[in-house]
N, C-alpha and C positions, 0 to 999 in steps of 0.2 A: 360360441355356444353351435356345436352341428347339431340340426335339426334330426329329427328321429325320421326314419325312413321308412316309410308305409308301404308295405308290399302291394303290389298293382290288383286290382281285384281283374277274375278273366273275363274273355271277353262277353258283351250282350248279346241274347238273342230273339227272338221275337217270336209271339205266338199270338194267333186268332183267338178270341172266346168271344162269344156273343156277338161278334161283328165286329168288336175293339182288339185294338192291338196292345198285347200285356207283354212288356220286356222282363227278362230273366238271366239269370247267370246260374251255370253249373261247374262245378270243380271236384276233384276228385275222385276216387274211384272206394267203394266198400257201401255201408248200410247207409242208407238215405237221411240226411238232414234237409228239413225247410227251414230257413230264417225268415222271420215275419216282421216286418218294420214298424215304426210306430208314425203318430199322426205327423203330415208335415215332410215326414222323411223319405227315403228310397232304401232301393238295397243296397248303394253305395256306403250307407250308415253301419253296414256291416266287414266294409275293406277290411277293418285291422282284425278282424274274426276268422273270415272264410279261408286263407291259407293256413290258418294254425290246425284248423279242423279239418280241413282236406289231408294236410299233413299226418294228420292223426290217424288217416286211413277212412274217412266219411266222405261219402259222394253229397257232398253240399250245394243246395238248390235255394236262389233269392231269388224275390221278385219284386217288382214293381206292383204296389196293388193299384187296381182301376181307380184314375184320379190322381194318381203320385206320380214322379218321378219320369221316366221317360214313357211311361205307358199314357193310353189317351185319357181322356179327361173330357167326357161328354157330359154334359148338363142334364143330370138325372139325378133321380131319388138316390141317395147314397145308405145304407145301411151295413150293420154287421154280418148280416144274413144273406147281403150281395156280397162283402167278400168271403163269407164262409163258402157259399157256393165256386167263387171263384177258385178259391182253395181247392176245394174238392174235387173240381172238374182239372185241375192243374195235375192233382195227384194222379187220378184216372189216365191221364194223356200220358203222364213221362215216368210214374214211380209204380203203382200199382203192387206196392208191398207196404208193410207197418214200416211207419215213419217216425222219426222223433222231430217234433216241431217245435220250433225256438222264437219266443216272440217278446217285443221291446213295449211296454206301453198298450196301446189299444192292439198290438200283435200280440201282447201277450194274454190280453181278453180273447183275441181269437184263438189263440192255443188253447185255451181253456176249455173255449166253444166245440172244437174239433175233437178235444179227448171227450168232454161228455156227449156229442152228438155223432159222432163217427169213429166209436173205438174200433172198429176193424182197421182202419188206417191210421190210428195213431196208438204207435207204440207205447212213447212216452213222451214228455213237455217238459220243455225248462221257459219260465217266466221271467221277465227282469222288470223291476217296477211296474207292476202290472196294473192296467187302468181298471177305475170302478164301473165305467161306462165308456160310451162312445163321446159324450160329452159330460164335463163332471159335474156331478151331482152336489148341490150344497152342503150336504154332510162331509164331504172330502175335503173341502177347503174353509178355510177360516175368512174373517172378514181382515181385509180390504177385499181379498182375493175373491169373494162371492160376490160383492158389488162389481169389481171391476169386470170378471167374466161375465156375468148379466148385461152389463150396460155394453161391453164390445158385442156379444152375439146379437144383440137388438139392431145396433148401427151398422155392423157389416152385412145382415142379412137385407138392410132397406133398399130398394131397388135405388133410390134417390140418392143417399148418402153411403151406401154399401163400397161402390167402386172407389170413392174418393179416401174411404177409410182403408181399404184394400191397397192401394197404392201406396200408401204412408206404411202400412206393416210389412209389404213384401222389400221395403228398401233393406241394401245391404245392412246400412248401419243399424237401421230398428232390428232384424234380424242376429245380426251380434249381440244387439243389447237383451234381446229376449232369450237368448243361450246363456247371458251370464247370469241370467235367473234361474234357470235348471239346471246347469254346467258346475258344479263345484270346483272341476277341475279346470279351469281357466285354459293352461296349455292345451288342451284338446279342442278350443274353439279356434281353428285355424281358417286361413283364407279358403283352402279346399272345401272345408265344412260349409263355410259362407256360400260359397258358387256351387254347392250340391243341394242347399236349399231354396237358393233365388232362380236358377235356371228353370225349375218345372213352374215357379209364383209367377214368371215372366209371361208365360205365355196366355193368350187371348181368353181362353175360358175359366182361368185359374180364380177368378173372382167367385165365377159363380158356383164352382165347385166347391170352393173354401165355405162359402154360405151355406150350400147344401148340407154338407157334414157339419157345422156348427148346430145347425139348426136340426140336424137329424133325431131320432127315437136314441135314446141310451142304450139299448139294447141290455142283453141280462146280466145280473150282477156274480160277481165271482163267486158270492155266498149262495144263488142258485144254482150254480153248475159244480162248483167241487163237491157236493152230496154223490155225484152222478159222474164222478173220477173216480176210474179203479186203476189205473197206470200210474207207474213211478212218475213223482213230479220234481223237478228242481225249480226252488223260488232263490233267485238273486234280488237284493233291494240295495239301493243307495239309500246309506243314512240320511243324508242331507238335499233330499229332493222336496221342492214347496209343491209341486201339484199332484205328485201320488205320497203324501206323508208316510215316514215309516210307521205311524200310527195304525195305518190300514194293513200293514202286514202281520197283525195283531193273530188273524184268522191263520195263516198260514203259520206262524210260529207252532200256535197252538197244534194244527196236523202234524208237524213234525216232531211235537213233542209224545203222539199219542202211539204207544209202544203196540199197542192191539191192533193198528192199522193193518190189512195184509198188503197191503203198496205201500213204499215208502213214502215221505215226504221229505225232501231234504231242504233245509235254510240254510241260505248265510246273508247275512248284512256286510254291506261293505262301506267301509268309514271314509269319510271325506269325501262323499263322491255323489250326484246328483240323480238327475232324472233317467240317464243313457249308460250305465256302467259299462257296457262291452263298446264304448266308443271313447268313455271317459278315463276307463280302467283296465284296458284289454290285457296288460299284464299280471290280472287279477284273475278276470274273467275267465281269460281263454284256460287256463291250468285247472279251473273249478268247472269249467264244460266237460273238456276231457274226460277229468277223472271220473267224475259222475257217470259219462257215457261209458266208460268202459268197464262200471260197475253194472250194467242194465247186462252185460253177457249176449 
């Protein structure tokens, strides 16, 4: 069996933001898109999507949020507001024209925040398995995941036990096991993906960053943001995601069915797919994104 060839992502560049180095990449030419990764991921998580979107006639930006990927990992208080400010300043530095934001997981929640809070900058948005908060709320999970997440958060944030726990969490074998929980498409769990997640986690500051994020305020709920969003919104949802279950997509289904809504919400569920549809099923996600973008005008 011949392994699928994944197009190489464009070269990475760096940008100084508030004294920290932020890594980003840009490809293509045309109307701007900004891709926002989820928790524990990086801009490389979009490697299967950037070439297709660029070839479709868009200028595609992707960046490593502060604390992730090749961007700096300062031991500071991490919040969704901090990353929103980063994205706003990135837009002002490099783009300066209404942009389509696309995000997975917490990147999806950041996309909703940008649409609601910065309508002058956000032309439209697409979210993939959008998180309900920076950290999972109890109502989002069913036992035993509720108990597991609560105990894990306490352990990893402990000054004494946290480094020991994190050393176990960031092992490549453990990363692979975790991905098997949230990826329905096991063929997408490649050695390259494991390495992409492992390399930033091996940095000396990674444990403190991880602990700061899992204990941070959850931020706004989608239900608080959606009433303020007037731009077109695309919602894609892997049906077999244990972390953001398909039940959480009901509010988006309802909005998509509202024919009186002045700007449309488009919803597609993706069968046999977990938390990261763009990486698990790019052959499904890329055409859905490109077709929706073409309809924006």
